[in-house]
All heavy atoms as TSV, in Angstrom:
chain	resi	resn	atom	element	x	y	z
A	1	MET	N	N	0.841	-1.188	0.000
A	1	MET	CA	C	0.000	0.000	0.000
A	1	MET	C	C	0.880	1.243	0.000
A	1	MET	O	O	1.756	1.389	0.839
A	1	MET	CB	C	-0.899	-0.023	1.240
A	1	MET	CG	C	-1.703	1.227	1.453
A	1	MET	SD	S	-2.700	1.111	2.956
A	1	MET	CE	C	-3.542	2.654	2.853
A	2	HIS	N	N	0.631	2.124	-0.962
A	2	HIS	CA	C	1.368	3.384	-1.018
A	2	HIS	C	C	0.712	4.379	-0.062
A	2	HIS	O	O	-0.497	4.542	-0.064
A	2	HIS	CB	C	1.365	3.938	-2.440
A	2	HIS	CG	C	2.036	5.269	-2.546
A	2	HIS	ND1	N	3.396	5.405	-2.377
A	2	HIS	CD2	C	1.545	6.510	-2.769
A	2	HIS	CE1	C	3.709	6.696	-2.512
A	2	HIS	NE2	N	2.601	7.364	-2.743
A	3	LEU	N	N	1.509	5.047	0.742
A	3	LEU	CA	C	1.004	5.958	1.752
A	3	LEU	C	C	0.991	7.386	1.226
A	3	LEU	O	O	1.995	7.875	0.705
A	3	LEU	CB	C	1.908	5.851	2.986
A	3	LEU	CG	C	1.344	6.283	4.319
A	3	LEU	CD1	C	0.072	5.526	4.643
A	3	LEU	CD2	C	2.361	5.998	5.400
A	4	GLN	N	N	-0.152	8.054	1.355
A	4	GLN	CA	C	-0.272	9.455	0.982
A	4	GLN	C	C	0.407	10.316	2.054
A	4	GLN	O	O	0.677	9.860	3.161
A	4	GLN	CB	C	-1.753	9.848	0.888
A	4	GLN	CG	C	-2.543	9.069	-0.123
A	4	GLN	CD	C	-2.214	9.493	-1.538
A	4	GLN	OE1	O	-1.845	10.629	-1.789
A	4	GLN	NE2	N	-2.352	8.564	-2.464
A	5	GLU	N	N	0.644	11.572	1.708
A	5	GLU	CA	C	1.278	12.488	2.659
A	5	GLU	C	C	0.454	12.622	3.933
A	5	GLU	O	O	1.001	12.684	5.035
A	5	GLU	CB	C	1.475	13.865	2.014
A	5	GLU	CG	C	2.169	14.856	2.926
A	5	GLU	CD	C	2.394	16.212	2.281
A	5	GLU	OE1	O	2.131	16.367	1.085
A	5	GLU	OE2	O	2.833	17.119	3.005
A	6	SER	N	N	-0.871	12.657	3.810
A	6	SER	CA	C	-1.723	12.793	4.991
A	6	SER	C	C	-1.564	11.581	5.914
A	6	SER	O	O	-1.545	11.721	7.137
A	6	SER	CB	C	-3.184	12.966	4.589
A	6	SER	OG	O	-3.628	11.863	3.829
A	7	GLY	N	N	-1.429	10.385	5.326
A	7	GLY	CA	C	-1.206	9.183	6.131
A	7	GLY	C	C	0.101	9.261	6.882
A	7	GLY	O	O	0.191	8.870	8.049
A	8	GLU	N	N	1.115	9.770	6.228
A	8	GLU	CA	C	2.418	9.940	6.884
A	8	GLU	C	C	2.308	10.929	8.038
A	8	GLU	O	O	2.922	10.735	9.089
A	8	GLU	CB	C	3.457	10.406	5.881
A	8	GLU	CG	C	3.835	9.362	4.863
A	8	GLU	CD	C	4.819	9.860	3.820
A	8	GLU	OE1	O	5.305	11.008	3.943
A	8	GLU	OE2	O	5.107	9.103	2.882
A	9	MET	N	N	1.508	11.984	7.843
A	9	MET	CA	C	1.319	12.975	8.906
A	9	MET	C	C	0.626	12.346	10.114
A	9	MET	O	O	0.995	12.612	11.256
A	9	MET	CB	C	0.513	14.168	8.386
A	9	MET	CG	C	1.277	15.052	7.429
A	9	MET	SD	S	0.293	16.367	6.659
A	9	MET	CE	C	-0.675	17.004	7.985
A	10	TYR	N	N	-0.387	11.513	9.865
A	10	TYR	CA	C	-1.068	10.824	10.966
A	10	TYR	C	C	-0.083	9.933	11.721
A	10	TYR	O	O	-0.042	9.952	12.956
A	10	TYR	CB	C	-2.219	9.963	10.448
A	10	TYR	CG	C	-3.466	10.737	10.074
A	10	TYR	CD1	C	-4.022	10.601	8.807
A	10	TYR	CD2	C	-4.100	11.571	10.976
A	10	TYR	CE1	C	-5.177	11.293	8.451
A	10	TYR	CE2	C	-5.246	12.269	10.639
A	10	TYR	CZ	C	-5.777	12.121	9.374
A	10	TYR	OH	O	-6.907	12.803	9.040
A	11	LEU	N	N	0.693	9.153	10.988
A	11	LEU	CA	C	1.647	8.250	11.635
A	11	LEU	C	C	2.685	9.016	12.444
A	11	LEU	O	O	3.032	8.619	13.560
A	11	LEU	CB	C	2.334	7.365	10.595
A	11	LEU	CG	C	1.438	6.355	9.888
A	11	LEU	CD1	C	2.222	5.640	8.790
A	11	LEU	CD2	C	0.860	5.353	10.866
A	12	GLU	N	N	3.168	10.110	11.889
A	12	GLU	CA	C	4.154	10.925	12.608
A	12	GLU	C	C	3.544	11.500	13.882
A	12	GLU	O	O	4.180	11.497	14.944
A	12	GLU	CB	C	4.659	12.047	11.706
A	12	GLU	CG	C	5.740	12.885	12.349
A	12	GLU	CD	C	6.287	13.957	11.422
A	12	GLU	OE1	O	6.175	13.810	10.187
A	12	GLU	OE2	O	6.815	14.949	11.937
A	13	THR	N	N	2.307	11.960	13.797
A	13	THR	CA	C	1.636	12.518	14.969
A	13	THR	C	C	1.437	11.450	16.033
A	13	THR	O	O	1.680	11.689	17.217
A	13	THR	CB	C	0.277	13.134	14.566
A	13	THR	OG1	O	0.519	14.193	13.643
A	13	THR	CG2	C	-0.461	13.675	15.780
A	14	ILE	N	N	1.010	10.265	15.622
A	14	ILE	CA	C	0.827	9.171	16.579
A	14	ILE	C	C	2.160	8.827	17.237
A	14	ILE	O	O	2.228	8.617	18.453
A	14	ILE	CB	C	0.210	7.943	15.882
A	14	ILE	CG1	C	-1.219	8.265	15.433
A	14	ILE	CG2	C	0.224	6.724	16.812
A	14	ILE	CD1	C	-1.803	7.268	14.453
A	15	TYR	N	N	3.223	8.809	16.456
A	15	TYR	CA	C	4.553	8.524	17.003
A	15	TYR	C	C	4.949	9.571	18.046
A	15	TYR	O	O	5.395	9.227	19.147
A	15	TYR	CB	C	5.575	8.475	15.876
A	15	TYR	CG	C	6.988	8.307	16.353
A	15	TYR	CD1	C	7.434	7.069	16.808
A	15	TYR	CD2	C	7.876	9.370	16.357
A	15	TYR	CE1	C	8.735	6.903	17.258
A	15	TYR	CE2	C	9.175	9.219	16.805
A	15	TYR	CZ	C	9.593	7.987	17.251
A	15	TYR	OH	O	10.878	7.836	17.713
A	16	VAL	N	N	4.772	10.841	17.719
A	16	VAL	CA	C	5.139	11.928	18.642
A	16	VAL	C	C	4.313	11.853	19.923
A	16	VAL	O	O	4.852	11.942	21.028
A	16	VAL	CB	C	4.963	13.307	17.955
A	16	VAL	CG1	C	5.063	14.440	18.952
A	16	VAL	CG2	C	5.999	13.478	16.846
A	17	LEU	N	N	3.004	11.677	19.775
A	17	LEU	CA	C	2.133	11.636	20.946
A	17	LEU	C	C	2.378	10.400	21.800
A	17	LEU	O	O	2.224	10.446	23.023
A	17	LEU	CB	C	0.665	11.694	20.516
A	17	LEU	CG	C	0.195	13.003	19.889
A	17	LEU	CD1	C	-1.243	12.878	19.398
A	17	LEU	CD2	C	0.326	14.162	20.873
A	18	SER	N	N	2.778	9.298	21.177
A	18	SER	CA	C	2.987	8.056	21.932
A	18	SER	C	C	4.193	8.140	22.865
A	18	SER	O	O	4.295	7.356	23.808
A	18	SER	CB	C	3.140	6.867	20.984
A	18	SER	OG	O	4.336	6.954	20.252
A	19	LYS	N	N	5.077	9.080	22.631
A	19	LYS	CA	C	6.227	9.250	23.529
A	19	LYS	C	C	5.776	9.695	24.919
A	19	LYS	O	O	6.509	9.531	25.889
A	19	LYS	CB	C	7.207	10.250	22.941
A	19	LYS	CG	C	7.925	9.711	21.708
A	19	LYS	CD	C	8.937	10.716	21.206
A	19	LYS	CE	C	9.677	10.173	20.043
A	19	LYS	NZ	N	10.909	9.491	20.428
A	20	ASN	N	N	4.566	10.294	25.006
A	20	ASN	CA	C	4.034	10.770	26.284
A	20	ASN	C	C	2.999	9.825	26.871
A	20	ASN	O	O	2.358	10.163	27.855
A	20	ASN	CB	C	3.410	12.158	26.112
A	20	ASN	CG	C	4.434	13.190	25.718
A	20	ASN	OD1	O	5.564	13.142	26.171
A	20	ASN	ND2	N	4.050	14.102	24.857
A	21	GLY	N	N	2.792	8.678	26.262
A	21	GLY	CA	C	1.810	7.717	26.768
A	21	GLY	C	C	0.944	7.171	25.658
A	21	GLY	O	O	1.328	7.177	24.496
A	22	VAL	N	N	-0.245	6.718	26.044
A	22	VAL	CA	C	-1.159	6.117	25.074
A	22	VAL	C	C	-1.806	7.199	24.211
A	22	VAL	O	O	-1.930	8.349	24.620
A	22	VAL	CB	C	-2.240	5.267	25.780
A	22	VAL	CG1	C	-1.613	4.060	26.432
A	22	VAL	CG2	C	-3.015	6.090	26.779
A	23	VAL	N	N	-2.218	6.808	22.997
A	23	VAL	CA	C	-2.772	7.748	22.029
A	23	VAL	C	C	-4.126	7.240	21.542
A	23	VAL	O	O	-4.262	6.051	21.227
A	23	VAL	CB	C	-1.828	7.909	20.812
A	23	VAL	CG1	C	-2.391	8.894	19.812
A	23	VAL	CG2	C	-0.446	8.332	21.253
A	24	ARG	N	N	-5.100	8.134	21.480
A	24	ARG	CA	C	-6.414	7.827	20.920
A	24	ARG	C	C	-6.635	8.697	19.689
A	24	ARG	O	O	-5.937	9.693	19.489
A	24	ARG	CB	C	-7.511	8.115	21.943
A	24	ARG	CG	C	-7.389	7.297	23.217
A	24	ARG	CD	C	-8.305	7.824	24.298
A	24	ARG	NE	N	-7.870	9.189	24.609
A	24	ARG	CZ	C	-8.671	10.125	25.094
A	24	ARG	NH1	N	-9.925	9.887	25.348
A	24	ARG	NH2	N	-8.204	11.334	25.334
A	25	SER	N	N	-7.634	8.361	18.899
A	25	SER	CA	C	-7.962	9.161	17.718
A	25	SER	C	C	-8.274	10.602	18.111
A	25	SER	O	O	-7.904	11.537	17.398
A	25	SER	CB	C	-9.154	8.562	16.975
A	25	SER	OG	O	-8.821	7.328	16.415
A	26	LEU	N	N	-8.942	10.773	19.237
A	26	LEU	CA	C	-9.279	12.121	19.698
A	26	LEU	C	C	-8.027	12.946	19.962
A	26	LEU	O	O	-7.979	14.140	19.639
A	26	LEU	CB	C	-10.139	12.039	20.967
A	26	LEU	CG	C	-10.589	13.364	21.562
A	26	LEU	CD1	C	-11.439	14.142	20.562
A	26	LEU	CD2	C	-11.361	13.133	22.837
A	27	ASP	N	N	-6.994	12.329	20.508
A	27	ASP	CA	C	-5.730	13.024	20.759
A	27	ASP	C	C	-5.110	13.502	19.445
A	27	ASP	O	O	-4.614	14.628	19.361
A	27	ASP	CB	C	-4.732	12.107	21.475
A	27	ASP	CG	C	-5.263	11.597	22.803
A	27	ASP	OD1	O	-5.933	12.357	23.517
A	27	ASP	OD2	O	-4.989	10.421	23.119
A	28	VAL	N	N	-5.173	12.645	18.435
A	28	VAL	CA	C	-4.628	12.993	17.119
A	28	VAL	C	C	-5.419	14.151	16.521
A	28	VAL	O	O	-4.847	15.108	16.003
A	28	VAL	CB	C	-4.645	11.769	16.174
A	28	VAL	CG1	C	-4.192	12.160	14.780
A	28	VAL	CG2	C	-3.765	10.662	16.735
A	29	ALA	N	N	-6.746	14.087	16.619
A	29	ALA	CA	C	-7.607	15.143	16.070
A	29	ALA	C	C	-7.309	16.488	16.733
A	29	ALA	O	O	-7.173	17.511	16.049
A	29	ALA	CB	C	-9.077	14.772	16.253
A	30	GLU	N	N	-7.197	16.494	18.047
A	30	GLU	CA	C	-6.915	17.737	18.772
A	30	GLU	C	C	-5.536	18.275	18.425
A	30	GLU	O	O	-5.361	19.471	18.212
A	30	GLU	CB	C	-7.041	17.510	20.275
A	30	GLU	CG	C	-8.461	17.302	20.731
A	30	GLU	CD	C	-8.568	16.988	22.217
A	30	GLU	OE1	O	-7.527	16.834	22.892
A	30	GLU	OE2	O	-9.705	16.897	22.699
A	31	TYR	N	N	-4.551	17.408	18.367
A	31	TYR	CA	C	-3.174	17.817	18.085
A	31	TYR	C	C	-3.046	18.424	16.690
A	31	TYR	O	O	-2.372	19.430	16.499
A	31	TYR	CB	C	-2.244	16.613	18.231
A	31	TYR	CG	C	-0.779	16.916	18.057
A	31	TYR	CD1	C	-0.012	17.354	19.138
A	31	TYR	CD2	C	-0.150	16.762	16.829
A	31	TYR	CE1	C	1.337	17.629	18.996
A	31	TYR	CE2	C	1.196	17.031	16.672
A	31	TYR	CZ	C	1.936	17.466	17.751
A	31	TYR	OH	O	3.273	17.743	17.594
A	32	MET	N	N	-3.724	17.795	15.716
A	32	MET	CA	C	-3.607	18.230	14.322
A	32	MET	C	C	-4.632	19.293	13.939
A	32	MET	O	O	-4.520	19.901	12.878
A	32	MET	CB	C	-3.740	17.024	13.393
A	32	MET	CG	C	-2.633	16.000	13.563
A	32	MET	SD	S	-2.791	14.606	12.446
A	32	MET	CE	C	-2.117	15.333	10.949
A	33	GLY	N	N	-5.656	19.485	14.781
A	33	GLY	CA	C	-6.696	20.456	14.457
A	33	GLY	C	C	-7.666	19.950	13.403
A	33	GLY	O	O	-8.287	20.732	12.696
A	34	PHE	N	N	-7.801	18.620	13.301
A	34	PHE	CA	C	-8.716	17.995	12.340
A	34	PHE	C	C	-9.969	17.525	13.069
A	34	PHE	O	O	-9.974	17.364	14.290
A	34	PHE	CB	C	-8.067	16.786	11.667
A	34	PHE	CG	C	-6.918	17.126	10.753
A	34	PHE	CD1	C	-6.086	16.127	10.288
A	34	PHE	CD2	C	-6.641	18.426	10.356
A	34	PHE	CE1	C	-5.025	16.404	9.438
A	34	PHE	CE2	C	-5.583	18.714	9.515
A	34	PHE	CZ	C	-4.773	17.712	9.051
A	35	SER	N	N	-11.027	17.275	12.303
A	35	SER	CA	C	-12.252	16.762	12.906
A	35	SER	C	C	-12.070	15.294	13.269
A	35	SER	O	O	-11.274	14.571	12.658
A	35	SER	CB	C	-13.434	16.913	11.945
A	35	SER	OG	O	-13.299	16.038	10.849
A	36	LYS	N	N	-12.815	14.847	14.264
A	36	LYS	CA	C	-12.755	13.444	14.688
A	36	LYS	C	C	-13.140	12.503	13.550
A	36	LYS	O	O	-12.461	11.491	13.349
A	36	LYS	CB	C	-13.658	13.258	15.915
A	36	LYS	CG	C	-13.789	11.836	16.403
A	36	LYS	CD	C	-12.554	11.360	17.111
A	36	LYS	CE	C	-12.775	10.089	17.872
A	36	LYS	NZ	N	-12.972	8.887	17.098
A	37	PRO	N	N	-14.191	12.803	12.753
A	37	PRO	CA	C	-14.516	11.902	11.640
A	37	PRO	C	C	-13.383	11.778	10.615
A	37	PRO	O	O	-13.140	10.692	10.084
A	37	PRO	CB	C	-15.760	12.523	11.014
A	37	PRO	CG	C	-16.388	13.294	12.111
A	37	PRO	CD	C	-15.227	13.808	12.938
A	38	SER	N	N	-12.674	12.866	10.349
A	38	SER	CA	C	-11.553	12.811	9.401
A	38	SER	C	C	-10.448	11.907	9.923
A	38	SER	O	O	-9.888	11.102	9.182
A	38	SER	CB	C	-10.978	14.209	9.153
A	38	SER	OG	O	-11.915	15.024	8.502
A	39	VAL	N	N	-10.139	12.044	11.193
A	39	VAL	CA	C	-9.091	11.222	11.797
A	39	VAL	C	C	-9.535	9.763	11.852
A	39	VAL	O	O	-8.743	8.860	11.569
A	39	VAL	CB	C	-8.705	11.751	13.197
A	39	VAL	CG1	C	-7.769	10.795	13.904
A	39	VAL	CG2	C	-8.077	13.133	13.084
A	40	SER	N	N	-10.795	9.523	12.179
A	40	SER	CA	C	-11.297	8.146	12.229
A	40	SER	C	C	-11.177	7.469	10.868
A	40	SER	O	O	-10.798	6.294	10.781
A	40	SER	CB	C	-12.760	8.124	12.679
A	40	SER	OG	O	-12.860	8.528	14.019
A	41	ARG	N	N	-11.463	8.202	9.821
A	41	ARG	CA	C	-11.332	7.652	8.467
A	41	ARG	C	C	-9.864	7.346	8.166
A	41	ARG	O	O	-9.530	6.283	7.662
A	41	ARG	CB	C	-11.891	8.625	7.439
A	41	ARG	CG	C	-11.729	8.153	6.020
A	41	ARG	CD	C	-12.628	8.886	5.061
A	41	ARG	NE	N	-12.358	8.853	3.663
A	41	ARG	CZ	C	-11.952	7.850	2.916
A	41	ARG	NH1	N	-11.686	6.710	3.455
A	41	ARG	NH2	N	-11.780	7.956	1.621
A	42	GLY	N	N	-8.986	8.286	8.481
A	42	GLY	CA	C	-7.556	8.077	8.251
A	42	GLY	C	C	-7.007	6.908	9.047
A	42	GLY	O	O	-6.237	6.096	8.531
A	43	VAL	N	N	-7.435	6.797	10.281
A	43	VAL	CA	C	-6.987	5.699	11.134
A	43	VAL	C	C	-7.476	4.369	10.566
A	43	VAL	O	O	-6.741	3.381	10.547
A	43	VAL	CB	C	-7.473	5.900	12.590
A	43	VAL	CG1	C	-7.367	4.617	13.398
A	43	VAL	CG2	C	-6.685	7.013	13.260
A	44	GLY	N	N	-8.714	4.346	10.066
A	44	GLY	CA	C	-9.251	3.129	9.466
A	44	GLY	C	C	-8.432	2.681	8.272
A	44	GLY	O	O	-8.144	1.486	8.113
A	45	ILE	N	N	-8.043	3.623	7.437
A	45	ILE	CA	C	-7.227	3.314	6.262
A	45	ILE	C	C	-5.855	2.795	6.683
A	45	ILE	O	O	-5.353	1.802	6.134
A	45	ILE	CB	C	-7.105	4.547	5.343
A	45	ILE	CG1	C	-8.472	4.863	4.726
A	45	ILE	CG2	C	-6.046	4.335	4.268
A	45	ILE	CD1	C	-8.542	6.203	4.031
A	46	LEU	N	N	-5.245	3.447	7.667
A	46	LEU	CA	C	-3.929	3.012	8.147
A	46	LEU	C	C	-4.010	1.640	8.818
A	46	LEU	O	O	-3.091	0.826	8.691
A	46	LEU	CB	C	-3.356	4.050	9.113
A	46	LEU	CG	C	-2.992	5.394	8.481
A	46	LEU	CD1	C	-2.651	6.409	9.559
A	46	LEU	CD2	C	-1.849	5.239	7.500
A	47	LYS	N	N	-5.109	1.385	9.507
A	47	LYS	CA	C	-5.308	0.082	10.137
A	47	LYS	C	C	-5.428	-1.002	9.068
A	47	LYS	O	O	-4.797	-2.053	9.185
A	47	LYS	CB	C	-6.566	0.132	11.007
A	47	LYS	CG	C	-6.840	-1.127	11.774
A	47	LYS	CD	C	-8.075	-0.941	12.636
A	47	LYS	CE	C	-8.547	-2.253	13.198
A	47	LYS	NZ	N	-9.816	-2.123	13.904
A	48	GLN	N	N	-6.195	-0.747	8.028
A	48	GLN	CA	C	-6.348	-1.709	6.930
A	48	GLN	C	C	-5.010	-1.963	6.235
A	48	GLN	O	O	-4.739	-3.066	5.779
A	48	GLN	CB	C	-7.353	-1.210	5.894
A	48	GLN	CG	C	-8.783	-1.317	6.330
A	48	GLN	CD	C	-9.737	-0.791	5.272
A	48	GLN	OE1	O	-9.358	-0.013	4.402
A	48	GLN	NE2	N	-10.978	-1.214	5.357
A	49	GLY	N	N	-4.182	-0.933	6.156
A	49	GLY	CA	C	-2.880	-1.068	5.513
A	49	GLY	C	C	-1.835	-1.735	6.382
A	49	GLY	O	O	-0.717	-1.984	5.942
A	50	GLY	N	N	-2.185	-2.006	7.638
A	50	GLY	CA	C	-1.263	-2.688	8.534
A	50	GLY	C	C	-0.255	-1.776	9.209
A	50	GLY	O	O	0.727	-2.248	9.768
A	51	TYR	N	N	-0.506	-0.460	9.175
A	51	TYR	CA	C	0.429	0.498	9.770
A	51	TYR	C	C	0.203	0.713	11.260
A	51	TYR	O	O	1.093	1.180	11.959
A	51	TYR	CB	C	0.345	1.844	9.058
A	51	TYR	CG	C	0.842	1.785	7.641
A	51	TYR	CD1	C	-0.042	1.713	6.578
A	51	TYR	CD2	C	2.200	1.782	7.361
A	51	TYR	CE1	C	0.408	1.657	5.270
A	51	TYR	CE2	C	2.673	1.725	6.061
A	51	TYR	CZ	C	1.767	1.657	5.031
A	51	TYR	OH	O	2.229	1.594	3.737
A	52	LEU	N	N	-1.010	0.408	11.744
A	52	LEU	CA	C	-1.282	0.568	13.164
A	52	LEU	C	C	-2.374	-0.387	13.595
A	52	LEU	O	O	-3.091	-0.948	12.768
A	52	LEU	CB	C	-1.636	2.011	13.523
A	52	LEU	CG	C	-2.811	2.705	12.847
A	52	LEU	CD1	C	-4.111	2.394	13.551
A	52	LEU	CD2	C	-2.583	4.204	12.887
A	53	THR	N	N	-2.472	-0.546	14.898
A	53	THR	CA	C	-3.533	-1.358	15.488
A	53	THR	C	C	-4.310	-0.484	16.454
A	53	THR	O	O	-3.810	0.525	16.955
A	53	THR	CB	C	-2.967	-2.572	16.247
A	53	THR	OG1	O	-2.103	-2.114	17.296
A	53	THR	CG2	C	-2.212	-3.507	15.321
A	54	VAL	N	N	-5.558	-0.891	16.703
A	54	VAL	CA	C	-6.417	-0.206	17.662
A	54	VAL	C	C	-6.915	-1.266	18.627
A	54	VAL	O	O	-7.514	-2.254	18.213
A	54	VAL	CB	C	-7.619	0.480	16.961
A	54	VAL	CG1	C	-8.467	1.236	17.967
A	54	VAL	CG2	C	-7.144	1.416	15.854
A	55	ASP	N	N	-6.646	-1.059	19.924
A	55	ASP	CA	C	-7.069	-2.074	20.892
A	55	ASP	C	C	-8.520	-1.842	21.323
A	55	ASP	O	O	-9.184	-0.928	20.847
A	55	ASP	CB	C	-6.110	-2.150	22.080
A	55	ASP	CG	C	-6.179	-0.959	23.026
A	55	ASP	OD1	O	-7.110	-0.128	22.903
A	55	ASP	OD2	O	-5.306	-0.857	23.907
A	56	ALA	N	N	-9.003	-2.679	22.228
A	56	ALA	CA	C	-10.399	-2.620	22.668
A	56	ALA	C	C	-10.750	-1.296	23.348
A	56	ALA	O	O	-11.909	-0.886	23.372
A	56	ALA	CB	C	-10.686	-3.783	23.610
A	57	ASN	N	N	-9.745	-0.607	23.878
A	57	ASN	CA	C	-9.971	0.679	24.545
A	57	ASN	C	C	-9.834	1.863	23.593
A	57	ASN	O	O	-9.943	3.006	24.018
A	57	ASN	CB	C	-8.990	0.854	25.707
A	57	ASN	CG	C	-9.220	-0.164	26.800
A	57	ASN	OD1	O	-10.353	-0.434	27.181
A	57	ASN	ND2	N	-8.153	-0.753	27.292
A	58	GLY	N	N	-9.545	1.590	22.317
A	58	GLY	CA	C	-9.407	2.656	21.333
A	58	GLY	C	C	-8.024	3.269	21.266
A	58	GLY	O	O	-7.836	4.303	20.627
A	59	PHE	N	N	-7.049	2.644	21.919
A	59	PHE	CA	C	-5.687	3.161	21.896
A	59	PHE	C	C	-4.990	2.736	20.613
A	59	PHE	O	O	-5.092	1.587	20.193
A	59	PHE	CB	C	-4.890	2.688	23.113
A	59	PHE	CG	C	-5.452	3.174	24.416
A	59	PHE	CD1	C	-5.709	2.293	25.441
A	59	PHE	CD2	C	-5.725	4.529	24.624
A	59	PHE	CE1	C	-6.218	2.735	26.649
A	59	PHE	CE2	C	-6.250	4.980	25.827
A	59	PHE	CZ	C	-6.498	4.076	26.842
A	60	LEU	N	N	-4.266	3.661	20.008
A	60	LEU	CA	C	-3.570	3.428	18.753
A	60	LEU	C	C	-2.127	3.018	19.025
A	60	LEU	O	O	-1.484	3.574	19.914
A	60	LEU	CB	C	-3.563	4.703	17.896
A	60	LEU	CG	C	-4.901	5.387	17.667
A	60	LEU	CD1	C	-4.699	6.681	16.890
A	60	LEU	CD2	C	-5.857	4.461	16.948
A	61	GLU	N	N	-1.660	2.060	18.269
A	61	GLU	CA	C	-0.270	1.633	18.390
A	61	GLU	C	C	0.305	1.372	17.004
A	61	GLU	O	O	-0.315	0.686	16.189
A	61	GLU	CB	C	-0.175	0.361	19.243
A	61	GLU	CG	C	1.253	-0.020	19.531
A	61	GLU	CD	C	1.349	-1.176	20.523
A	61	GLU	OE1	O	0.439	-1.374	21.325
A	61	GLU	OE2	O	2.377	-1.885	20.465
A	62	LEU	N	N	1.463	1.924	16.740
A	62	LEU	CA	C	2.114	1.732	15.461
A	62	LEU	C	C	2.647	0.308	15.332
A	62	LEU	O	O	3.084	-0.273	16.322
A	62	LEU	CB	C	3.278	2.723	15.293
A	62	LEU	CG	C	2.913	4.206	15.327
A	62	LEU	CD1	C	4.181	5.047	15.296
A	62	LEU	CD2	C	1.999	4.565	14.173
A	63	THR	N	N	2.607	-0.223	14.131
A	63	THR	CA	C	3.201	-1.528	13.864
A	63	THR	C	C	4.606	-1.341	13.324
A	63	THR	O	O	5.043	-0.216	13.085
A	63	THR	CB	C	2.359	-2.326	12.843
A	63	THR	OG1	O	2.395	-1.638	11.599
A	63	THR	CG2	C	0.929	-2.496	13.310
A	64	ASP	N	N	5.309	-2.418	13.094
A	64	ASP	CA	C	6.652	-2.341	12.531
A	64	ASP	C	C	6.628	-1.848	11.073
A	64	ASP	O	O	7.635	-1.366	10.574
A	64	ASP	CB	C	7.352	-3.685	12.604
A	64	ASP	CG	C	7.703	-4.061	14.034
A	64	ASP	OD1	O	7.839	-3.152	14.876
A	64	ASP	OD2	O	7.847	-5.264	14.310
A	65	ALA	N	N	5.479	-1.996	10.418
A	65	ALA	CA	C	5.369	-1.553	9.013
A	65	ALA	C	C	5.580	-0.065	8.949
A	65	ALA	O	O	6.078	0.470	7.999
A	65	ALA	CB	C	3.998	-1.925	8.459
């Protein structure tokens, strides 16, 4: 899967925020100034591409990909 620039921005933001603890989609939306639905869509695409996982509590975690 080829990653668009916006996908790279989401991954970078998740990486930066994860240094301070767990990360949720809402944290990404607030940090980037995007709407929650936009971030949810982006997270869904990244999850399908194998770039991140979402646990039962909604916490985002980057994969090795």
